[in-house]
C-alpha positions as CSV (number, residue, x, y, z in Angstrom):
1,M,-23.0,15.7,82.5
2,S,-26.5,14.0,83.5
3,S,-28.8,12.0,81.4
4,S,-32.3,11.5,81.6
5,E,-34.9,9.4,80.0
6,S,-35.4,12.3,77.0
7,G,-31.6,12.6,76.6
8,R,-28.7,14.4,77.9
9,Q,-28.3,18.0,79.3
10,F,-25.3,20.1,79.2
11,I,-25.0,20.4,83.2
12,N,-22.5,19.4,85.7
13,Q,-24.2,19.0,89.2
14,P,-28.3,20.0,89.3
15,R,-27.3,21.8,92.4
16,Q,-25.0,24.2,91.0
17,V,-26.5,24.7,87.6
18,V,-28.4,28.2,88.6
19,G,-25.3,29.7,90.3
20,E,-22.9,28.4,87.4
21,A,-25.3,29.9,84.8
22,L,-25.4,33.2,86.3
23,E,-21.6,33.3,86.6
24,G,-21.5,32.9,83.0
25,C,-23.8,35.8,82.4
26,A,-22.2,38.0,84.5
27,R,-18.9,37.5,82.7
28,L,-20.5,39.3,79.4
29,R,-20.7,43.3,79.1
30,H,-23.9,44.8,77.7
31,P,-23.0,46.9,74.2
32,D,-22.7,50.2,76.2
33,G,-19.8,48.8,78.2
34,S,-21.8,48.4,81.8
35,G,-22.0,45.0,83.1
36,V,-23.3,43.4,86.3
37,R,-22.1,42.2,89.7
38,L,-22.9,38.9,91.7
39,S,-23.3,38.5,95.4
40,D,-20.6,36.2,97.2
41,P,-21.9,32.8,96.8
42,A,-20.9,32.4,100.3
43,S,-23.7,34.5,101.7
44,G,-26.0,31.8,100.0
45,M,-27.9,34.4,98.4
46,R,-28.2,35.0,94.4
47,L,-28.2,38.6,93.7
48,V,-27.4,40.1,90.3
49,V,-27.0,44.3,90.3
50,R,-25.9,46.7,87.8
51,D,-22.1,47.5,87.9
52,D,-23.0,51.0,86.9
53,W,-25.9,51.9,89.3
54,A,-25.1,55.3,91.1
55,R,-28.4,55.0,93.7
56,D,-29.5,58.4,91.9
57,Q,-32.8,57.1,90.3
58,V,-35.8,54.6,91.1
59,A,-34.5,51.2,91.8
60,L,-36.3,48.7,89.9
61,I,-36.0,45.0,91.6
62,S,-37.5,41.9,90.5
63,G,-36.7,38.2,90.8
64,G,-38.2,34.5,91.4
65,G,-37.4,31.2,91.1
66,S,-34.8,30.4,88.3
67,G,-35.6,28.3,85.4
68,H,-37.2,31.4,83.7
69,E,-34.2,32.6,81.8
70,P,-33.5,35.1,80.5
71,A,-36.0,36.5,83.1
72,H,-34.8,38.0,85.3
73,A,-31.3,38.3,85.5
74,G,-31.1,38.7,81.5
75,F,-32.8,42.1,82.0
76,V,-31.0,43.7,84.5
77,G,-29.1,46.8,83.0
78,A,-29.5,50.3,82.1
79,G,-33.0,51.1,80.9
80,M,-34.7,48.0,83.0
81,L,-33.9,46.1,86.1
82,T,-31.8,47.8,88.8
83,A,-31.4,44.0,90.4
84,A,-32.6,40.7,90.1
85,V,-33.0,38.3,93.2
86,C,-32.5,34.7,91.8
87,G,-34.2,31.9,93.9
88,E,-33.2,28.0,93.3
89,L,-35.2,26.4,90.3
90,F,-38.9,27.2,90.5
91,A,-38.4,28.5,94.3
92,S,-38.9,32.0,95.1
93,P,-35.9,33.6,96.9
94,T,-35.7,33.9,100.2
95,V,-36.9,37.2,102.4
96,D,-33.2,38.0,103.4
97,A,-32.0,37.8,99.7
98,V,-34.9,40.5,98.6
99,L,-33.9,42.5,101.7
100,A,-30.3,42.3,100.6
101,A,-31.1,43.7,97.3
102,I,-33.2,46.7,98.6
103,R,-30.5,47.6,100.7
104,E,-27.9,47.3,97.8
105,V,-29.5,49.3,95.6
106,T,-32.0,51.7,96.9
107,G,-31.2,55.4,97.4
108,E,-33.2,58.6,98.4
109,A,-35.5,58.0,95.3
110,G,-36.8,54.5,96.3
111,A,-37.5,51.2,94.7
112,L,-40.2,49.7,93.2
113,L,-40.3,45.8,93.3
114,I,-42.0,43.9,90.4
115,V,-43.5,40.5,91.6
116,K,-45.1,38.1,89.7
117,N,-48.1,36.6,91.5
118,Y,-47.1,33.4,93.0
119,T,-47.7,32.9,96.5
120,G,-44.0,32.4,97.5
121,D,-43.1,35.5,95.5
122,R,-45.7,37.9,97.2
123,L,-44.9,36.5,100.6
124,N,-41.2,37.0,100.4
125,F,-41.0,39.9,98.4
126,G,-43.9,41.5,100.5
127,L,-42.3,41.1,103.8
128,A,-39.1,42.2,102.7
129,A,-40.7,45.4,101.7
130,E,-42.2,45.6,105.1
131,R,-39.1,45.3,106.8
132,A,-37.0,47.7,104.5
133,R,-39.8,50.1,105.1
134,Q,-39.0,50.0,109.0
135,E,-35.5,50.6,107.8
136,G,-36.4,53.8,106.4
137,F,-36.2,53.0,102.7
138,K,-39.1,54.3,100.5
139,V,-40.5,50.9,98.8
140,E,-43.4,50.1,96.4
141,M,-44.6,46.9,95.2
142,V,-46.4,46.1,92.0
143,I,-47.9,42.6,91.5
144,V,-48.2,41.3,88.0
145,A,-51.2,38.7,87.1
146,D,-51.5,38.5,83.4
147,D,-52.6,35.0,83.1
148,V,-56.4,34.7,81.7
149,A,-56.2,31.0,81.4
150,L,-58.7,30.5,84.2
151,P,-61.6,33.0,83.9
152,D,-62.6,32.5,87.6
153,N,-59.2,32.3,89.4
154,P,-58.9,34.8,92.1
155,Q,-55.1,35.0,91.9
156,P,-54.1,34.8,87.9
157,R,-50.4,34.0,87.8
158,G,-47.8,36.2,86.8
159,L,-46.3,35.5,83.3
160,A,-44.7,37.2,80.2
161,G,-46.3,40.4,80.8
162,T,-43.8,40.9,83.7
163,L,-41.2,41.6,80.8
164,L,-43.3,44.6,79.9
165,V,-43.6,46.0,83.3
166,H,-39.7,45.8,83.8
167,K,-39.3,47.9,80.4
168,V,-42.0,50.7,80.7
169,T,-40.7,51.2,84.5
170,G,-37.0,51.0,82.9
171,A,-37.6,53.6,80.7
172,L,-39.5,56.2,83.3
173,A,-36.7,55.4,85.6
174,A,-34.0,56.1,83.4
175,R,-35.1,59.7,82.6
176,G,-35.9,60.6,86.0
177,A,-39.6,59.9,86.9
178,G,-40.6,59.6,90.7
179,L,-41.6,56.5,92.3
180,K,-45.1,57.6,92.7
181,E,-45.5,58.0,89.1
182,I,-43.3,55.0,88.2
183,T,-45.6,52.7,90.5
184,A,-48.6,54.2,88.9
185,V,-47.7,53.2,85.2
186,A,-46.5,50.1,86.3
187,R,-49.9,49.0,88.0
188,R,-51.4,50.2,84.7
189,V,-49.3,48.3,82.9
190,A,-49.9,45.0,85.0
191,D,-53.4,45.4,85.0
192,S,-54.3,45.8,81.4
193,C,-51.8,43.2,80.0
194,S,-53.1,39.8,79.3
195,T,-51.1,36.4,78.4
196,L,-52.0,32.9,77.8
197,G,-49.8,30.2,76.8
198,V,-50.0,26.5,75.4
199,A,-47.1,23.7,75.7
200,F,-46.6,20.4,74.0
201,N,-44.7,19.5,77.6
202,V,-43.3,20.4,80.7
203,G,-39.9,21.7,81.1
204,R,-37.3,19.0,82.3
205,H,-35.5,19.6,85.4
206,P,-31.4,19.3,85.4
207,G,-30.6,15.6,85.7
208,K,-34.5,14.1,86.1
209,P,-36.5,12.5,83.7
210,R,-39.3,14.8,81.8
211,E,-42.6,14.5,83.2
212,Q,-44.9,12.9,80.7
213,R,-48.1,15.3,80.3
214,A,-50.6,15.7,77.8
215,P,-50.6,19.0,75.4
216,E,-52.4,21.7,77.5
217,L,-53.5,25.2,77.0
218,G,-52.7,27.7,80.0
219,L,-49.8,25.4,81.2
220,G,-48.2,27.3,83.9
221,I,-44.5,28.3,84.0
222,H,-43.5,26.2,86.5
223,G,-45.5,23.4,85.1
224,E,-49.0,23.8,86.8
225,P,-51.7,22.1,85.4
226,G,-53.4,24.3,82.1
227,A,-56.9,25.5,81.6
228,M,-57.7,22.3,79.1
229,A,-56.0,19.8,77.8
230,L,-55.6,20.1,73.8
231,E,-57.2,17.1,71.6
232,L,-54.5,16.6,69.0
233,G,-55.9,14.6,66.0
234,S,-53.5,12.8,63.6
235,D,-54.4,15.1,60.7
236,S,-52.9,18.2,60.1
237,D,-56.3,20.2,60.4
238,T,-56.4,19.3,64.1
239,H,-52.9,19.4,65.2
240,G,-51.1,21.8,62.9
241,V,-49.9,25.4,64.2
242,H,-53.1,27.1,62.2
243,A,-55.5,25.3,64.6
244,I,-53.4,25.8,67.7
245,M,-53.2,29.3,67.3
246,D,-56.5,29.7,66.6
247,T,-57.3,28.2,70.0
248,V,-55.0,30.3,72.2
249,V,-56.1,33.6,70.4
250,T,-59.5,32.8,70.7
251,A,-59.2,32.1,74.6
252,L,-56.9,35.1,75.1
253,V,-58.9,37.7,73.5
254,Q,-61.7,36.6,75.3
255,G,-59.4,37.1,78.7
256,H,-58.5,40.2,77.4
257,S,-61.9,41.7,77.0
258,R,-62.7,40.8,80.5
259,K,-60.2,43.2,82.1
260,D,-61.5,46.2,83.6
261,V,-58.9,48.3,81.1
262,G,-60.7,47.0,78.1
263,G,-63.0,49.7,77.3
264,D,-62.4,51.4,73.9
265,L,-59.9,50.2,71.5
266,P,-57.0,52.8,72.2
267,A,-56.3,55.1,69.4
268,S,-52.6,53.3,69.1
269,G,-53.9,49.6,68.7
270,H,-51.9,47.0,70.5
271,L,-48.4,45.5,71.2
272,L,-48.0,41.4,70.9
273,L,-45.6,39.8,73.0
274,I,-44.6,36.4,71.4
275,N,-42.7,34.6,74.2
276,D,-40.8,31.1,73.2
277,L,-41.5,29.1,76.4
278,G,-37.8,27.3,75.9
279,G,-38.0,24.7,73.6
280,C,-39.1,26.3,70.1
281,S,-36.6,26.1,67.3
282,A,-36.2,29.7,65.7
283,L,-38.2,28.2,62.4
284,E,-41.2,27.5,64.6
285,R,-40.9,31.0,66.3
286,S,-41.1,32.5,62.7
287,L,-44.3,30.4,61.8
288,L,-45.8,31.5,65.1
289,L,-45.3,34.9,64.4
290,E,-47.0,34.4,60.9
291,E,-50.0,32.7,62.3
292,A,-50.5,35.2,65.0
293,L,-50.4,38.5,62.7
294,T,-52.8,36.9,60.5
295,H,-55.3,35.8,62.9
296,P,-58.4,37.9,62.3
297,S,-59.2,38.4,65.8
298,L,-56.0,40.0,66.5
299,Q,-56.0,42.0,63.2
300,A,-59.3,43.4,64.6
301,L,-57.5,44.5,68.0
302,G,-54.8,46.3,65.8
303,I,-51.4,44.7,66.5
304,H,-48.9,47.5,65.6
305,A,-46.0,46.4,67.4
306,V,-44.5,43.0,68.4
307,V,-41.9,41.9,71.0
308,G,-40.4,38.5,69.7
309,P,-40.8,36.0,69.2
310,Q,-37.6,35.3,71.6
311,P,-37.3,33.3,74.7
312,L,-38.3,35.5,77.3
313,M,-39.9,34.0,80.2
314,T,-39.2,30.4,80.0
315,S,-40.1,27.1,81.8
316,L,-36.6,25.4,81.1
317,D,-37.1,23.6,78.0
318,M,-40.8,23.8,77.8
319,H,-41.7,23.2,74.4
320,G,-44.5,26.0,74.0
321,F,-45.2,29.8,73.4
322,S,-47.2,32.5,75.2
323,L,-48.9,35.5,73.7
324,T,-49.0,38.7,75.7
325,L,-51.6,41.7,74.8
326,L,-51.2,45.3,75.8
327,P,-52.9,48.4,74.8
328,L,-50.7,51.0,73.9
329,D,-50.9,54.8,74.2
330,S,-48.2,57.3,73.3
331,L,-46.4,57.5,76.7
332,L,-46.3,53.3,76.6
333,E,-45.1,53.3,72.9
334,E,-42.5,55.9,74.0
335,A,-41.2,53.7,76.7
336,L,-41.4,50.6,75.3
337,S,-39.3,51.6,72.2
338,A,-36.8,53.5,74.7
339,S,-33.1,52.0,74.4
340,C,-31.9,49.8,77.1
341,A,-28.8,47.7,77.7
342,P,-29.6,44.2,78.4
343,V,-29.4,42.4,75.1
344,A,-31.8,39.7,75.9
345,W,-34.4,42.6,75.5
346,P,-35.2,41.9,71.6
347,G,-36.9,45.7,71.1
348,V,-40.2,46.4,69.8
349,Q,-40.7,46.0,65.9
350,P,-43.4,47.5,63.9
351,V,-45.9,45.9,62.0
352,T,-45.7,46.5,58.4
353,P,-48.1,44.9,55.5
354,L,-46.7,42.1,53.7
355,T,-45.5,42.6,50.4
356,H,-44.1,40.3,47.4
357,F,-42.6,40.9,44.0
358,T,-42.1,38.7,41.1
359,P,-38.5,37.6,40.9
360,S,-37.3,37.8,37.2
361,Q,-36.4,34.6,35.8
362,D,-35.0,36.1,32.4
363,A,-31.7,37.1,31.8
364,V,-30.7,40.7,30.8
365,R,-31.8,41.2,26.8
366,T,-29.5,42.7,24.3
367,A,-30.5,43.3,20.8
368,S,-28.5,40.2,19.5
369,D,-30.5,38.0,22.2
370,E,-33.7,39.3,20.5
371,A,-32.4,39.0,17.3
372,S,-31.2,35.3,18.2
373,D,-34.7,34.5,19.7
374,A,-36.3,36.0,16.5
375,R,-34.3,33.5,14.3
376,R,-34.7,30.4,16.4
377,A,-38.5,31.0,16.9
378,Q,-38.7,31.0,13.2
379,A,-36.5,28.1,12.6
380,K,-38.8,26.2,15.2
381,A,-42.0,27.1,13.4
382,D,-40.3,26.2,10.1
383,C,-39.4,22.9,11.7
384,Q,-42.8,22.1,13.1
385,E,-44.5,23.2,10.0
386,R,-42.4,20.5,8.2
387,A,-43.0,17.7,10.4
388,A,-46.8,18.6,10.3
389,R,-46.7,17.6,6.6
390,G,-44.9,14.5,7.1
391,V,-41.1,15.9,6.0
392,K,-38.7,14.5,8.6
393,S,-35.9,16.9,7.3
394,R,-34.9,19.9,10.1
395,A,-33.7,22.1,7.7
396,G,-35.6,24.7,9.4
397,L,-33.4,24.6,12.2
398,P,-30.0,25.5,12.4
399,G,-29.2,21.6,12.0
400,D,-26.4,19.3,11.4
401,P,-27.5,15.7,10.7
402,Q,-24.4,14.3,12.0
403,V,-24.8,16.2,15.6
404,E,-28.4,15.3,16.1
405,Q,-27.1,11.3,15.3
406,R,-24.6,11.5,17.7
407,L,-26.9,13.1,20.5
408,R,-29.4,10.7,19.7
409,A,-27.1,7.7,20.4
410,A,-25.8,9.3,23.3
411,L,-29.3,9.7,24.9
412,E,-30.5,6.4,23.9
413,I,-27.6,4.6,25.5
414,L,-28.8,6.4,28.9
415,L,-32.0,5.2,28.6
416,A,-31.2,1.5,27.6
417,S,-28.4,1.7,30.7
418,E,-31.2,2.8,33.4
419,A,-31.3,-0.5,35.2
420,D,-27.9,-1.5,34.9
421,L,-27.0,1.9,36.3
422,D,-29.2,1.9,39.3
423,R,-28.0,-1.7,39.9
424,L,-24.5,-0.4,40.0
425,D,-25.3,2.5,42.2
426,A,-27.6,0.6,44.8
427,I,-24.2,-0.9,45.9
428,S,-23.0,2.4,47.1
429,G,-25.7,4.9,47.1
430,D,-29.5,5.2,46.6
431,G,-29.8,3.3,43.5
432,D,-31.3,6.0,41.5
433,T,-28.3,6.9,39.2
434,G,-29.8,5.2,36.2
435,S,-33.1,7.0,36.6
436,T,-31.4,10.3,37.0
437,F,-29.5,10.0,33.7
438,A,-32.5,8.6,32.2
439,S,-34.8,11.5,33.4
440,G,-32.3,14.1,32.2
441,A,-32.0,11.9,28.5
442,R,-35.8,12.1,28.3
443,A,-35.9,15.7,29.1
444,V,-33.3,16.5,26.0
445,I,-34.9,14.0,23.8
446,E,-38.5,15.8,24.3
447,A,-36.5,19.2,23.4
448,L,-35.1,17.6,20.4
449,E,-38.6,16.3,19.3
450,D,-40.0,19.8,19.9
451,C,-37.5,21.3,17.5
452,E,-36.0,23.3,20.3
453,L,-32.2,22.0,19.9
454,A,-30.3,23.9,17.5
455,C,-27.8,21.1,16.5
456,G,-26.0,23.1,14.1
457,D,-25.0,25.8,16.7
458,S,-22.6,24.3,19.2
459,G,-23.3,27.4,22.0
460,E,-27.0,27.1,21.7
461,L,-27.0,23.5,21.6
462,M,-25.3,23.2,24.9
463,T,-26.8,26.4,26.3
464,T,-30.6,24.4,25.7
465,I,-29.0,21.1,27.0
466,G,-28.0,22.7,30.0
467,K,-31.7,24.3,31.0
468,Q,-33.0,20.7,30.0
469,L,-31.0,18.7,32.5
470,A,-31.7,21.5,35.5
471,H,-35.2,21.3,35.1
472,G,-35.5,17.8,34.0
473,M,-32.7,15.6,35.6
474,G,-32.9,16.4,39.1
475,G,-30.6,15.8,41.5
476,S,-27.1,17.0,42.6
477,S,-25.9,15.3,38.8
478,G,-28.7,17.4,37.0
479,V,-27.2,20.5,38.6
480,L,-23.6,19.7,38.1
481,L,-23.9,18.7,34.3
482,S,-26.2,21.5,33.7
483,T,-23.3,23.6,35.1
484,L,-20.8,21.9,32.9
485,F,-22.8,22.4,29.8
486,T,-23.9,26.0,30.6
487,A,-20.4,27.3,31.5
488,A,-18.9,25.4,28.0
489,A,-21.9,27.2,26.1
490,T,-20.4,30.3,27.7
491,R,-16.7,29.8,26.7
492,W,-17.7,28.7,23.2
493,K,-19.5,31.8,22.6
494,E,-16.4,34.0,23.8
495,Q,-14.6,31.8,21.3
496,S,-16.9,32.8,18.3
497,D,-17.0,36.6,19.3
498,A,-12.9,36.4,19.5
499,H,-11.2,37.6,16.2
500,G,-10.6,34.2,14.1
501,Q,-11.6,30.6,15.2
502,A,-9.3,28.1,16.6
503,P,-9.7,24.5,15.0
504,L,-13.0,22.8,15.9
505,G,-11.5,20.0,18.1
506,Q,-9.4,22.8,20.0
507,R,-12.8,24.9,20.5
508,W,-14.2,21.9,22.0
509,H,-11.5,20.8,24.2
510,D,-11.5,24.6,25.5
511,A,-15.4,24.9,26.0
512,L,-15.7,21.5,28.0
513,S,-12.6,21.5,29.9
514,H,-13.7,25.2,30.9
515,G,-17.3,23.6,32.0
516,V,-15.8,21.2,34.0
517,A,-13.4,23.1,35.8
518,R,-16.5,25.0,36.6
519,M,-18.6,22.2,37.6
520,Q,-15.6,21.0,39.8
521,H,-15.2,24.5,41.3
522,Y,-18.7,24.3,42.7
523,G,-19.1,20.4,43.1
524,G,-15.8,20.1,44.9
525,A,-14.8,16.9,43.4
526,S,-11.1,16.0,41.5
527,R,-9.9,13.3,39.7
528,G,-9.9,10.0,41.9
529,D,-12.6,10.9,43.9
530,R,-14.2,8.0,42.5
531,S,-16.9,10.2,40.4
532,L,-17.9,10.8,36.8
533,L,-14.9,12.9,36.5
534,D,-12.7,9.8,36.4
535,A,-14.1,8.7,33.1
536,L,-15.1,12.6,31.9
537,L,-11.1,14.1,32.5
538,P,-9.3,11.2,31.0
539,A,-11.9,11.8,27.5
540,L,-10.9,15.3,27.5
541,E,-7.1,14.7,27.7
542,A,-7.7,12.1,24.4
543,L,-9.3,15.1,22.9
544,Q,-6.5,17.2,23.5
545,E,-4.0,14.7,22.3
546,S,-6.0,14.6,18.7
547,V,-6.1,18.3,18.8
548,Q,-2.3,18.5,19.2
549,S,-1.8,15.6,16.5
550,E,-3.6,17.6,14.1
551,K,-1.7,20.6,14.5
552,Q,1.7,18.6,14.1
553,E,0.3,17.3,10.6
554,S,-0.6,20.4,9.5
555,V,2.6,21.7,10.2
556,Q,4.2,18.9,8.4
557,G,2.1,19.2,5.9
558,G,3.5,22.4,4.7
559,Q,2.1,24.5,2.0
560,S,0.9,21.8,-0.1
561,A,-2.7,22.8,0.1
562,S,-3.8,26.0,-1.0
563,P,-4.7,28.7,2.0
564,A,-8.6,28.3,1.5
565,E,-8.3,24.1,1.8
566,S,-5.8,24.9,4.9
567,R,-8.3,27.1,6.3
568,Q,-11.5,25.0,5.8
569,E,-9.3,21.7,7.6
570,M,-8.8,24.3,10.4
571,R,-12.3,24.8,10.6
572,A,-13.3,21.2,10.4
573,G,-11.1,20.3,13.0
574,R,-11.0,16.6,14.0
575,V,-12.4,14.5,17.1
576,D,-11.1,11.2,17.7
577,W,-14.2,9.8,19.1
578,A,-12.9,6.2,19.4
579,A,-9.7,7.4,21.5
580,M,-11.6,9.6,23.6
581,A,-14.4,6.4,24.2
582,R,-11.0,4.1,25.1
583,A,-10.1,6.6,27.6
584,A,-13.4,7.0,29.5
585,R,-13.9,3.3,29.7
586,Q,-10.5,2.9,31.5
587,G,-10.9,5.7,33.6
588,A,-14.4,4.0,34.4
589,D,-13.2,0.8,34.7
590,A,-10.3,2.2,37.3
591,T,-12.7,3.4,39.8
592,A,-13.6,-0.1,40.6
593,E,-10.3,-0.5,42.1
594,M,-10.8,2.8,44.3
595,A,-11.2,1.7,47.8
596,K,-12.2,5.1,49.2
597,A,-14.6,7.7,47.5
598,R,-14.4,11.4,48.6
599,A,-17.3,12.6,46.7
600,G,-20.8,11.9,46.8
601,R,-22.6,9.3,48.9
602,S,-20.0,6.7,48.1
603,A,-17.7,8.8,50.6
604,Y,-19.7,7.3,53.4
605,V,-19.7,4.1,52.0
606,P,-17.3,1.2,53.6
607,S,-14.6,0.3,51.1
608,A,-15.6,-3.3,51.1
609,H,-18.9,-2.2,49.3
610,L,-16.8,-0.3,46.7
611,V,-13.7,-2.3,45.5
612,G,-14.9,-4.4,42.2
613,N,-17.7,-2.1,41.5
614,S,-17.5,0.9,38.8
615,D,-18.8,4.4,40.1
616,P,-22.2,4.4,38.4
617,G,-21.4,8.2,37.3
618,A,-18.2,7.0,35.7
619,E,-19.9,4.2,33.9
620,A,-22.5,6.4,32.2
621,V,-19.9,8.8,30.7
622,A,-18.0,5.3,29.5
623,R,-21.1,4.6,27.8
624,V,-21.9,7.7,26.0
625,F,-18.5,8.0,24.8
626,E,-18.4,4.7,23.5
627,A,-21.9,5.6,21.5
628,L,-20.5,8.6,20.4
629,A,-17.9,6.8,18.9
630,D,-20.0,4.2,17.3
631,A,-22.1,6.8,15.9
632,A,-19.0,8.5,14.3
633,E,-17.7,5.2,13.2
634,E,-21.3,4.4,11.3
635,A,-21.1,7.9,9.8
636,A,-17.7,7.5,8.4
637,G,-18.5,3.9,6.9
C-alpha cells in the first residue's frame, strides 16, 4: 500500500491500479443479469464491452483517460454505452484501442463515438473513426464541450454533461432509433448543456503526494487551472457552502445564457445534474443539493428534475462538485427517465416542494389522563395560592411530607457533592459527573418549588422526575436515570390498576427493579462493570430482603391483629433505609478495587488510573441512599 503526504491509499502498484479496478468492476453483474467483458490485458488495451450485445442496434462508444470513475466504464450496459475505451490515468486511449472497440461492437446499424472535448481524445477517437470508415463501418462522432468556466475559450472542455449524452442516446438506441437520429439528438444535448465546477483541491494521483493548490472555480477534471481562485475568508459568510454555491450558480447561469440554444425557457424547464468530483461526503452532497435547489437563479430557470448528487464524472478524489444544466423537452425527459442497466446511473428524480409537519410531543390522551391532569392543575393552583399567602403547607397537592423531606435530602446531597464527584470523575472521565447530577437535582428542586411534584402519588412523582431528568440533567446519565424513573412509574401504575395491592416495600422493589432492568437494557451495563449499578443493585437487594423479612414476621404473627390492622400494615409496608444505605456504600466502595471498567468512559482508561478510586456514579448513588437513611432516622426520632 502506497502512502503520500496526504495519507494512505488503497492501491497495490500505481501502474496496475486502472487494470485491477476494471477487473473488480467486471466481476459484478447488473440487476438485469447482464455484465461486461474485458479485453485481454496482453493486448495492451483496456476495452469494456457489454456481454449481451448482439450488434442489432446503433453502438455507443465513449471513453478517455481513467481517473474519472464511474465514467466511462461504469456506464456500459443496456440503455447506455455499448463499450468504453479506457486510457491510463488522465491519458487518452490510443487510436488502435478505439478502433478495436469499433470493430468489436459495430454492426449494420453503425456506431456513435461520444467524445469529451480534449485534444488527445479528439485526435485519437477522430483518427480511429476515419480508419473505421475506410474499413466500411458507419461511424459518427459527437464532441461534448459543456464547460462554461471560460467565456472566451474556443475549445470548452467536456465535463459531466457527457453523461447526459450517454443516457439520452442510450435510450434512443435501445428503442431502435437510427444512427442519423441519434447523432442529431446527441449534438443537441451536447450543445445545449452547460457545466461548471468548483474544488478545494486537485485529485491525488496514486502513489504521489497531492499537489497543493488554492480553491478554484472552473477547475478542470484533469487538474487544469480554473477560471479564478476563490478567496475564502475566515468567517462562515465567506467560505460557507451558501456563498460558494452562489458563486458557482451565478457563473453557470451566465455561461448557460450564452448558449445558442438559450432562447426561450422550454416548457418543461431544466434538468440539474449535481456531480461529486470524488471527495465529497454523503452529508456534503445532500447539503449541496439543498443549496442548489433553493438558489433563486436556479429556481427562476425551473429545475424540474435532478440527477445526483453522486460521483459520476470524478477527478480521482478531488474535493469539489460540478453543476450541469440541460433544457428539457418531452423527448429528452422520456429518454433520461428510461430504465437502464448500469447501477452507476442514479436515475432522474423529480423535484417536489419541501413540506414540513409538526411532530406530536404529547402521548395519546385518554379520559383518565384528562381527569388526572385536571386534578393536578387544580392541586398546583391551590398550592401556589397557599404559597402566595405565605402558607407553607402543600396540602393542595397529593402530597406526603415524609416523601418530600426524603426527596429534598437526596437532592441536597447531590448539590453538596458536585465538586467531590467532579474530582472523582476527572480521574477516569471528563470530570463532569458531579455537575451532571447537580443539574438533574436542580431541575427536580425547581419542579418541587413550582408545585409540580405530587409527593403523595408515587407513580406521578416518578413520572415527573423522569421528565425533569431527561430535560435538565443532560448526558447519558440523564437519559439512563430518566429511563429508570419512567419505567418504574409505568410498573407502579400497573400494580395500582391490578386487583389488590402488594405491600408498599414490595411495590417499590418491583417498580425500581423494573426500571433498573430497562435502564440496563438500553444502556448495556451490568453489575461489576464499574458503574452506578454497582451501588444501586445492592441497595435494591437490601430492599428485597426487608420485604421478605416483613412477610415472615407477618406470617409468624398469626391472627393476633384484626384483619383491618393487618391490611393497614401490609399497605404501609416497611423499608429498611439504613440497610439499603449500607449495601449501596459497600457496592460503591467495591468499585475502587475494580481494575477494569466495561461501561462508560472509564472503559477506555488504563487500570492504573482506576484502582483506588470509586466510580463517581456509584458514589453518587451511595450518597443518595445515605441521605435517605438519615432523613428516615430523623423522621422516626
